[in-house]
N, C-alpha and C positions, 0 to 999 in steps of 0.2 A: 731494269730487267730483273727478277728475282729466279730461283730456282723453283723447278716442280717437284713435286713428290707424288708417287702414284705406284700402287702395290708396292709400296716396300722400295722403290728405287727413287735417288733423287738425280735429277738431270740439272744442271748449272748452267745459266745463259752460256750460248755458243757454243753448245753440246747436243748429241743426241743419244737414246738410248732404248733399249728393247726389253720388256718384260713380260711374263705370263702373267694375266689375272688368273688365279685362281677360283675356275668357276664351276667344278663341281669332281666327284670321287666316284671311279667307275664300279661295278661290281667285284671287278676283281681287285680293288682298292687302288690303282692307280689314279693317281690325278689327273685332270684334263685343265688345261688351260686356254685362256683366250690370250692370241698373241695381238700386242699393242706396241707402235714405235712413240718416241716422244721427240719432237724436232723444237728444240728452246732457241728461239734467236738469241741474239747479242742485243738487239735494241727493244725496248718497248711496242706494243703493238698488239691485235686482237687476239684473242684462243680462238683457234678454229678445230674441231673434229671432223674426220671423215670414217665413216662407217660403210661396211660390206658385207654379202653375206648375213645379211640376219634371218632371210630364207635361205638355208642350210646348200639348196643347190645353183642358187643365182650366182655365177662365177664373174661374169664380165669387172666388176666391181672390185675382186681380189684382184685382178692385171692392172685396171686403172688406178689402185691404191700403189701398187708396186712401183709403176712407173712415174708417179708423181713425186715417192719419197726419193726415186733418183736422179730426180730435178732440182730439188733442195737442198739447200745447205743452210746449218745454223751460222755460220759465222758470216754469211750475207742476207740475213731474213731479220725480219721486225715479228715480233709477237712469237705465238707457240702452235704448234700443229701435232694434235694426238690421231694417231692414223691406227685404225681397228680392222684391218682386211677382211679378218674373219670373228661375225659377232655368236653365229651360231656354228659354235666347231661340232657339236653332234650330227646336226644336219648335214655339213660339210663333209663328214668321214663316212656320213651311211648314204650321202648323195641325196638327202630330202629335205624339202619346202620345211617340216615341220621339227620340232623336236621330238625325243623317243616317247614323249607320252600325249603325240597329236595333238598338240597346243601350237599354237601360232605364234611365236615370238614377237611378230609387230602387233599385236593385238593386246601385250600384255604389259605393258609400260604404263605405269612408271614403277610397278612391281612391287615386292615385296621381301624382306630380309629372311621371312618365315614363313610365305608361301609356298605355292606349286614350283618346278624346278623353272618352268618357263616365267615365273613372277621373280624368284631368286635371281635369276640371268639377269632380266631388267632392272632391278635392283643394283645390281653390280655394276652394271652400263651406267646407269644413270648418276650413278654415286661417284664411279670412278674417272669416268669420261666426260658425260655430257654437264654436270653440275659445272657451275663456272665460264661454260664456252659463250662464245659472244654469236659464232655462226657454223651452223652445220651442213655437211653435205652426206645424204644418205643415199646410197649407190645401189640399183636394182634392174633386174630383168621382167620380164615377162613370165608368168608362172604356169606351171605345168606345161601342157603342149601348145602355148600361145607364144606368140615374136609380139614383142614392141618395136616400133620404130624410135629412134633415139627421141625423147622429150624431156623436159623438166615439169614438175608438177610443184607450184608453190603459190601463197597468198600474194598475189598481183596486185593487191589493193593496197600492200604494204609497201609505201615508198623505197623504203631500205632496200624490202626482199627483192622488190621490182626492180632496182638498179644492181643488184647481183646476180638476179636471173638473167637482165640484157647483157652482163658481163659474161657470163658462162658461155651465152651464144648457142644453144642448143638449137636444131631446125625447127622445134615448135616448141613453145612453154605454154603449158595448160593451168588456168587457174582453177585450183579446186580446192574443196572445204576440207578443215582438218577432220581424220578418223580416230573415234575414241581410240583408245589403247595403241594406238600408233608411237613410236620413237618421237616422230614428228611432233604428236600434240604433247608429248610431255615434256618437248626439250622448247617449244613454243609457249607453253603454260610457263616455264622458267626465265624467259625474257631473251631465248633464242631466236636468230633468224634461221630457217630450215629451208633448203631446197634438196628434192628429192629427183634424182635423176635416173630415166628408167630409158634401156636401151640393149635390143637383143631378147635371147630365149634362156631359159634356163639348160644348164647343165653343157653348155657350149661357149665356147669365144667367139665374139662376133668381132672381128677386128674393126670396121666402121665404128661400130659403138663403143669400143674400148677410145679409139682415137678421139672422138668429141668428147667424151667422158674425161679424158686426159687432160686436152686442151682446157675445156671448158673449167676442170678446177684449177689449173694453175692461173687462167686470166682470172679467176674471182680473188685467188690471194695477192693476185698484183695490184688488182680494182682495190683491195683492203690495204694496199700499201705495205705487206709482206713480204715481197719480192720486186727487184729491181729491173732494171733493162730498158732497151729503146721500147718505143712506140708499137703497138701491131695493132691493126684494123681488128673489130670485134665482128663475127658474124651478124648477119641481121636475122632475129627469131620471129617465125609467125608467131600470132597470139591465138589463141582460142578460151573462150570461156562459156563452152558446155560441149558434152560428147553423148554419143548415140551409141548404143549397141544393134547390131543387126543378128537375130535369135533364128534358129534352125525353124520352118515351119513344119517340118515333118522329119521322123527318123530315114537314114539312110547313110550314104557316102557322097560327100560334099567334094567339091571340085570349085576352087574359089581362083578368078581370071585375075585379081589382082594382088598387089603386094604392099607390105607398107610403106608406106610415103606418097601412095597412087592418089591422085586426085578421082573425084567421083563428084555425080551429080545426082540429087535425091531422082528414088526411081530407077536409076541406073540398073542394068543387069550384070551382077558381079560374078556368079557364078552359079551352079545349080546343083542341086540333092539328086539323087538316084538311088533306085533297090538294086540289090545284086545283080539284076539281070538288065537294068536299065531300061527296063519298061516305063515304072513311075516315073517321071521327072517332074520338078518343082524348082523354079527359078528361082535365084537369091536374088534381091533388091537391096539396092543402098537406100537407109532410113533418113538422111538428110545429105544435104552437097557438104562438103569438106575433104578433110585428108585422113585418110586411114592409118590409125595411129598403132593398131594391133589386129592381130587375128589369129585363128587357130591355125593348127600344123595339124591335126589330128583329122584326118578324112572321115571316121567312124561317128556320125554322129545322133545324138538322140534331140526330140522336138524340144525345144526352147534351151538348148547348147548356144552359147554365146559363139559366134562366130567371126564378125568383124567388129572392131572398135572405129568409130568416125569421129573426128574433132571439126565441131563447126568453124569455121574461120573467123575472125574479123573483118573488116572491108580491108584494110592496109595492114602491110606489116610492121609490126612495131619496131621502132629507130633504134640503131644500136648503141648501145650505151658509150659514155664518153672514155677516148681512150686515154689512159694515164700517162703522163708523160717525165713520171719521175722513178 
C-alpha cells in the first residue's frame, strides 16, 4: 500500500487525513474549500470514493458519509476511501440545488479548468477525487419538493456493478442509463463502477433513508474486501427496468392518497386535483403497476407537473448478493 497525495496533503498507509480542496474565492476575497477526508488502509485494495451534496440542498448523503467515516479504521482497512460530504459548497451554504450561476453541477462533468464556475468545480473533483478510483457511490435525495423512496440507480447489466448493487441492499434497484454531464457518466468513462443512491427529500434529514444508505455503503466496502467482520445477511432488493411519471391533468390543489413505497395497480385512483373551492375534481390515476419511488410534496400544481414516479417491478425479486465471509 502506498501513500495518497491529494490537495497538498500526504496520507500514509494506516492513517487518515482531512483537507479542504481550494474550490473558489468569494467576492469578499475569502477562500472557499471543499472538505475531504482520506482513509488510507494498511493493506492493498480498491480505491473507493463517496460524494454527497452535489446538489447543495440534498443533505442525507452528508450524514451518511459522516456515519460511514465513524465506522472505518485505516489500521483495519484494505484499500483507500476518499469521502467528500459536501461537493457543492456554494449551494450547501445558500440551501440551493444549484451553483450561484444557476448551473446544475451534476450536468457539468467532467468540467474544465478554464470554464464556468460549475465546469471548474467539476474538473477539480474529477482530477483530485474521481481519477484513479475503482468504485464510486454518489448520494442524492429527491429534488425540490419531491421525496424519493430509498433506491439505487446503476447499470445493472454490468456484472460487477450489479454485484455491488445487490450488496448495497436498497429496497429497490433501478437499471438506469447514464445521463450526459453527470458525475456518474464521467466516472464510468474513466473505468469506475458507480452506484447512485437516492432517498428522502431536499433540505431535510430522513432517518430511514440515512440508515439504509449508511448500511448499504458499509456492505459495499465489505463486499470489496475493504472491511472485515462476521457474515451478515444482505437485504433482498426488488429490481425495476423501467419507470413512469404520473403528471397533473389540470392545474389546482392535489391531494395524494399514497406514500413512497406504496404498491399501486395501473388505473388505480391515487389522489385528486381540485380547485380552491373543491368544485372541479380530477382523479389522479396510476399510469402503471408497480411501486411509487417518488412523489411531490407540493399541493399547488400546474397542468403537466410531475406528481408521482412509479417503478415497474420485475416478476421476481433479485436474489441477495453472496455474503462475504472473510
